[in-house]
N, C-alpha and C positions, 0 to 999 in steps of 0.2 A: 163686939166681934165674937163669932163662934168658930171653933176650929177642931180638927180631929182628922181621922182617916176618911171620914165621910161627913159632909155637912149638908143640911137643907136650909135654904134661906129664901127671902123674898126680894131682896134688893140687888145683891151681887154675890157671886161665889167664884172662887178660883182654886185650882189644884196645881201644886207646884212643889218642888224640892230645891233647896232646903226650906224648912218651915218658916224661917224669918223672911224669905223672899215671898212666900205666900201671904204672910202677914202684911208685907209692904204693899202687895196688890190689894188686899182687903182695906187697908187704910186709904188707898186711892178711891175706892168706892165711898168711903166715909166722907171724903172731901168733895164728892159730887162727880167723880169720874165715871166713865162707862167701862165696859169690858175691855175695850181696846186700850184705854189709858192704863187700866190695871195690869193687863198683860205686858205692855211695854215697860211699865215701871218695875214689874217683877223680873223681867228679863235683865234690865240694867242692874237691879239689886243682886241678881245671881252672878253677874259678871264681877261683882265685888266679893261675893261670898264663896264662889266656886270657880275661880279663874282657870283651874286645871281643866274644867269641863267646857266653859265658854268665857272668854275674856272680852273686853271691849274690842279687841282685835280679832274676835272669832270669825271663822271663815264663812259661815252660812246662817241664814235665818229663812225659814220657809213657813208660810202660814196659810190657813184657810179661814175666811171671815164670812159670817152671815150677818147682813144688815137687818136689824130688827124692823126698821121703818119700811123697807122695801121687800124684804125676804130674799134679796139677791145674794148670791154666793160668789166670792172672789178668791183667787189665788194670788198670793204675794210670794214671788220668787226672788230672794236676795242671796242666791248662791254665789260663791266665789267665781270670779272671771279671770281666766289666764291672761297674763300681760301680752301686749302686742308682739313682744319679742319671743314668746313661747314658740316652740317648734316640735314637731314629731321627732322622736329620738333624742330629745335633749337630756335624758337621763340614761346612763349606761346600765342596762339590765343584764345581770349576770346569773349564773346558776345559783340556786338556793344554797345558803350556808348551812351545813349540817347542824342540827340542834337549835338554830336560831328561830325565834317565833315572833318576828316583828311584823309590821303591816305588810311589807313587801312579800315576805315568805308566806304569810297566812292568806293574803288576799290576791296576790298576783303570781304566786308560785315562782318567785325569783328573788334575787337580792339586787340592790342598786349600789353602785360604788359610792361609798361614804354616806349612804342613806340620804343622798342629797335631795331627794323628793320629800323627805320626812322632816329633816332638821335643817335649820339655817336659811339663808336668803333665797336660794332657788326653790324652796318649798312653798314660797309665799305668792299667792295670787291676790287680787284685790279682795280685802276682807268684806264680807257681806253683812255681818251681824248688825252693825249700827244702821246701815241702810234699811234693813228689814224692819228693825224696831222703830226707826224714825218714820218710815213710810206708814207703818201700822198706826202710829199716833197721828201723823199729818193728815192722812186720808179719812180717818174715822174718829179720832179722839175729840174730846170736848174741853179738856183742861189745857192750860198753858204748858208748853214744852218744859219750861223750868220746873213746874210742879211734878212732871213725870220723872225728871232726873233727880229730884230732891230726895226721894227715899234712899237711893244708892249713895248719894253724897252724905246723907245722915249716918249711914252705916260706917263710912270711912271716918267721919268726924267722931263717932262714938267709940272708935277704937276696935282694931281687929287683932287676932292672934294667929300665929303661924300654924296652929293646929288645923286651920281650915285647909291647908295645902300640904301638910307635912308628908302624907303618904305619897303624893306625886313628887315631892322634892326627893324623897329617898329613892324612888324608882328612876328618876331622870337626873340624878346628881351630876354624873359625868358630862352629860350634854349641857346642862345649865352652866357648869363651870367653864365651858368653852366660850361663852358669850358674857363679857364683863357686865354689860348693862342688865342682863338677866340675873347673873349672880348677885349683883347689888340688891335686887329685889328679893331674892329667894334664899341666898346663902350668906347671911350676915357674918362678917369676919371669916368668910370662906369655910364655914362649918354648917352642918345641919342644925337648925335651931330646935329649941324645946317647944313642945306643943303649946304651953301656956305663956310663951314669950310674946310680948307685945310686937305687933307687926305694923310699924309705921308706914303709911302710904301717902306721903305728901305730894309726890308727882301725880299719882292717880287722882288725888283731890283736885289738883289744878286742872287736870284734863277734864274731869266732870264739870268743874266750874266753866271751863272754856266751852264745852258742849252746851251747857245750860244757857249761856249768854249768846254764843255765836250761832247756835242751831246745829242740828245733826249733819247738815251738808258740809260743815267745816271739816269733818273727818275725811272728806273726799276732795273738795276743791278749795279748802282754806288752809289755815296755818297747820292744823293737825295733819291734813293730807300731805302737805309738803314735807313735814317732818318724817312721816312714815316712809314716803317714797325715797327721800334722801338717805334715810338710814339703810333701807334695803339695798339701794344702789351702792352705797359706800361699803357694804359688807360683801359685795360681789353678786347681787341679785339682778334681776331684769325688770323689776317693777319700777314704773316711772311716775312722775307727777301727772303726766297725760293719762296714764292708765287709771289713776285714782280719780281724777276729775271727770273722766268719761263714764264712771260707774253709775248705773241707774237700775234700781229694782224693777222687776216686771210685775205689773198689776194687770191681771187678765182674767178671763173666764177660767174656772178650775178644770182639772181633769176629772171626769165624772163617769161613774159606772153604776150598775144596779146589781144587787144581790137579794134574792127572794123579792120581798115587797119593799125593800129599803133602797133609797138612792144615796150613794156615797160620793162625796166630793173630796178631792185631795189637791195638793199643790202640783203644778205642771211638771213634767219631766224637764230636767234630769234629776229632780228630786225622786225619792223612792216609792211614793205612794202608788204609782201606776202598777207596780208589781204586786201590791196588796190586792188591787182590783183583779189582776190576772190570777192570783192564787184562789180568790173567792170564786171566780168563774170556773176554774178547774174543779174546785170542790163541789160546786153546785151541779156541774155536769155529771158528777158521779152518782147523783141521786139524792135521796133524803138524808137528813142529818141524824144518825143514831145518837142515843144518849151517851154522854161522855164517860159513863161507867162501862161502856162496851168497848173492848179493844179495837173493834172494827172502826169506830169513830177516829181513833188516833192513827191507825194504820192508813185510813183513807186520807186524813189530813196530811200525813207525812208524804204520801204519794203526790198530793196536790202541790205541796211545797217543793218537792224535788223537781216536778215539771216546770214550775214557775222559775226556779233558780237556773235550770238548764237554759231557758229562754233568756233570762236576765244576764247570765254570765257567759253565754255562748259556749257552753260545755266545758268551761275551764274548771279545773279541780282545785278549789281554794277553800280556805277556812274562814274563821271569824276572829277579828282582832279586838284588843281592848278599845275602850271608847271614852270620849269626853263630850257628852251630849246632854242636853236638858230639854224637857218639854213642859209647856204650860198651856192650860185650858181655862177659859173664863167665860162666864155668862152674866147677863144683867137683866133687870126687870123690864127694859125696853125691848127685849127680844134679841139683843146682840149676842152673838156666840163667836168665839175665836179660839183657834188652837194654833200654836206656833212652836216649832222645834228649832233650837239654836245649838251651835256646836263649835268647839275649838278644833275638832278632829280627834286625834289621840290626845292623851294627857299632856297639857301645856302646849299643844300644837307644835309650832316650829321651834319653840324654846328660844326664839329671838325676840328680845325686848327692844323697844324704841327708847333711846336714852331720854331722860327728863320728862317722860310721859306716863310711866307706869303701865304702858300697853305691852302685852305679850301677844305676838301675832299668831293667828291660826295658820295651818298648812293646807290650804285648799289644793295645792298642786299634787298632794299625795292621793287625792281622790281620782286622779287620772291613772290609767294603766301605763306603767313605764315602758312597756313593749311598744315598739313603733308599729304603725300600720293598722291599728284597731280604731273602731268608732270612738272609743273613750281614751285614745292617746292624746297627749298634749297638743295644743294648737292655739294660734293667736285668737284671743277673744272668746274661747270656748268656755262653757260651763261644764264642770265635771259631773259624772254620775255620783250620786250620794245615796245614803240610806235613810234620810229623814222622811217620816211618813205622817204628817199631820192630816187628820181625817175629820170631816163632819158627816155624820150619818143622819139622814132625815127619814123618820117613820111617822106613822099615823098619830101616835100618842106622845112622841118626844123627839127632840133634836139633840144629838150627842156629839161633842167634840172630844177626840181622843188622840193619844200619841204616847211615845215611849222613848227611852234611851237605850243604847246597847249595841252600837255598830251594826253589822249585817243582821244580827238577830232582831233588830227593830222590825224589819220587813216581815219576818216569819211571825213574830209575836203580835204585831198589829193586825195581821190577817186573822189570827185566832181571837184577838180582842174584839174585833168587829163582828166576827161570826157568833160569838157568845152573846153579844148584846142583841143581835138581830134574831137568832134562832132560839135562844134560851131565855130572852128577856132579862139578861143580867144587868145590874147596875154597873157603873164604871168601877166601883169599888170591888164588887164581886168578880168582874171580869179580870181585873188586875191581880187579884189574889188567887185566881184559879191556877191549876197546873199548866205548865207551858212546855212546848217542844220547839226545837229548831233542827233543821236538816238542810244541807245544801244539795249539790248534785249527786252526792253519794253518801254512804255511811261515814261517820257514826250519826246516830240519832241522839241529839242532846235532849234530856228531859230535866225538869226542875226537881228539887228535893221533895216537894210535896206530892209527888206522884204516888198513886196507889201501887204498892208492891205487886199486887196480883196483875194489874194492867202492864206494869213494867215487864214482868215475867212472860206475859202473853205476847207482848211485842217482840221480845227476844226469841220466843218460840216461832214467830212468823219470819224470822231471819234478820231482824234489826240488831245492829251492834250498838248497844246502849252506853252512853256516857252521861254522867251527872256532874256538870261543871258547878263552879261556885254560884253562878246565876245564869239564867237564860234570859238575856236582855236585863235591863235594870228597872228603874222607876217607871211605872206606867200609871197614867191617871187621865181624868177627863172631867168635863162639865156638861150638865144636861139642862135643858129647858123642858119641864113637864107641862104639856100643853093644856091639859084639863084644869089644873090648879094654878098654872102660871108660876109655880114654885121652881126654884133653882136648886140643883143638886150637884155637888162636886166631890170627888174622892179618888182614891186609888191606893196603891200600896206605899204611899208616901205621906203627903200632908195636904190638907185643904183648909181654907178659911172663907168665911162669908159674913155678910151683915144683913 
């Protein structure tokens, strides 16, 4: 196995975070698995290693897949689905609370009574994570399902420490404490644990064993699905056994667009990639692409992003929230290429755990606008608008799968990521490490710490109000098939592994 921020290999390559999840994917290549097996195994491993970002109960998985044998491109949409009892106006939208910076305040310019769309039973739609990962393996994998689950199970067996989730526990302590089953998992003896304290997960081990033996559909129409629905219902939610059993990921033609001489494929709406295509069309219509050392380049891209966000958000004045999202890209020697983005929503999602399963459920209902009467307001069987943007870019010399984590910033950063790869010939590593920007319908213009101060000052002189947050989106990475040499390259500002 080779690993690092960028790897070049001949058999299989995968880019992911955390590093041990990337290694889990690479070990699947060693066992004879393909890119889809490796990506599925890495996703499950990540649900063990970073449940604050995506749990077994995560709300969404969205993927784009290129079949090496046929060259066909597919979208896999395993977005959360609202329960049949969901209705417009089910959440009480109130005026924003002064000083509060939660999802509702930042993304919907309101507050919601008891944050009911974010935490607890009403925040839970049908979780899509397992359906997306299972479909990715079932449709295109070549290993047995139990072999795909095995790396995640081995991580639990080898022992975990609370340091994996300590930061999220500290942020969400009060919410966690409100749900006894969740506190049992994350607050031993009702206190914040030490980072190096062993984190026993016997319930999660049993759940993984159940998934390995009964198959991924058990999560929806089997024993696990019934446990999930019954738990949510008992807590006062509207999710039912029938909602769980009816869930089916959508495998369709992708959403496709063109930028310059490249063709870009992304998962179908209501996933976020269609807005990346919109931003690139806007940028292309403005003319050529100046070098990124020219302030004109950044000003032009900022204007394109603002126009895109006005269309996406319907002129709402909103911000960007914290995130719990992971992306994985993988390629293999058969020409298979896959990118999949998975998410819990915000950190630890709904914060509601299903007793005796180790599952903490994502909060897909918080992706709906709590205001009534909007296209993205809750409704029975609806899939909410989200920000995940898995992309496959096809060019003359290479095919590239990319994606990122970071809430609403994902959309802005993935547009820049794709543009750098196409216009400047950047590798995925170079594109991920480059300076970034994010802007919504209005100022401020967020820029990353690695911006040239001279460009920052020039943008300010052009009227932009500049902010430099801790990060502009998070981990971004991808995998490439280099057509002339048939080599595989994976990398990003995180970790990659290959064989």
